[in-house]
C-alpha positions as CSV (number, residue, x, y, z in Angstrom):
1,M,21.4,7.1,-10.2
2,L,17.8,8.4,-10.5
3,G,16.7,5.6,-8.2
4,L,18.7,7.2,-5.3
5,E,16.2,10.0,-4.8
6,A,13.2,7.6,-4.7
7,H,14.0,6.5,-1.1
8,A,14.2,9.1,1.7
9,G,16.7,7.1,3.6
10,R,19.1,7.0,0.7
11,M,18.9,10.7,0.4
12,K,19.8,11.0,4.1
13,V,22.8,8.7,3.7
14,I,24.0,10.7,0.6
15,R,23.7,14.0,2.6
16,F,25.6,12.4,5.6
17,I,28.5,11.2,3.4
18,L,28.8,14.5,1.5
19,D,31.0,15.8,4.5
20,G,33.4,12.9,4.0
21,E,34.0,9.3,4.5
22,R,31.7,7.5,7.1
23,S,31.8,4.0,8.5
24,F,29.0,1.6,8.2
25,S,28.5,2.0,12.0
26,E,28.1,5.8,11.7
27,I,25.6,5.4,8.9
28,L,23.7,2.8,10.9
29,E,23.3,5.3,13.8
30,L,21.3,7.6,11.6
31,F,18.4,5.1,11.4
32,D,16.1,3.1,13.4
33,L,16.6,0.0,11.2
34,D,18.5,-3.2,11.4
35,K,21.9,-3.9,9.6
36,S,20.3,-5.9,6.9
37,A,17.9,-3.1,5.9
38,I,20.8,-0.5,5.9
39,S,22.9,-3.0,3.9
40,K,20.3,-3.5,1.3
41,Q,20.0,0.3,0.9
42,M,23.7,0.8,0.7
43,L,23.9,-2.0,-2.0
44,V,21.1,-0.2,-4.2
45,M,23.2,3.0,-3.8
46,K,26.5,1.3,-4.7
47,E,24.9,-0.1,-7.8
48,S,24.0,3.5,-8.9
49,G,27.8,4.4,-8.8
50,A,27.3,7.4,-6.4
51,P,29.0,6.0,-3.2
52,S,32.1,3.8,-3.1
53,S,33.3,1.6,-0.3
54,R,36.5,0.2,1.0
55,K,37.3,-2.3,3.8
56,V,39.2,-1.1,6.8
57,G,39.8,-3.8,9.3
58,R,36.4,-5.6,9.9
59,G,34.4,-2.5,8.8
60,M,33.4,-0.7,5.7
61,I,34.0,3.0,4.9
62,H,31.8,4.7,2.5
63,R,32.4,8.0,0.6
64,L,30.6,9.9,-2.2
65,E,32.2,9.1,-5.5
66,E,31.0,12.1,-7.5
67,A,30.6,15.6,-6.0
68,C,27.9,16.5,-8.6
69,V,25.5,14.3,-6.8
70,A,25.3,17.0,-4.0
71,N,23.9,19.5,-6.7
72,F,21.4,16.9,-7.8
73,F,20.1,16.3,-4.4
74,S,20.0,20.0,-3.4
75,C,18.0,20.7,-6.6
76,A,15.6,17.7,-5.9
77,T,15.2,18.8,-2.3
78,A,14.3,22.4,-3.4
79,V,11.8,21.2,-5.9
80,V,10.0,19.1,-3.3
81,Q,10.1,21.8,-0.7
82,N,8.6,24.3,-3.2
83,K,5.8,21.9,-4.1
84,V,5.0,21.3,-0.5
85,E,4.8,25.0,0.3
86,K,2.5,25.5,-2.7
87,Q,0.3,22.7,-1.4
88,L,0.2,24.2,2.1
89,Q,-0.7,27.6,0.7
90,G,-3.5,26.0,-1.2
91,L,-4.8,24.4,1.9
92,A,-4.7,27.7,3.9
93,K,-7.1,29.3,1.5
């Protein structure tokens, strides 16, 4: 699961599906990428075990499998924001 945070797009998808199930089309609308690039990132995420998918008609619905992932990403985001703020403060001096 640690590989999830290594890619900003994956973090964006995780935050998006925290609110509930989302179709592949809804996820695709978040990015300026083609379907194959999004599919590849979704596969990496599914291999981590965080999101799960189910087929509905011709489409796929994705949801977050474990709610604890939200806490992990909130913490990781806070750490990164804190680091950036410290770096900006150092540049301002």
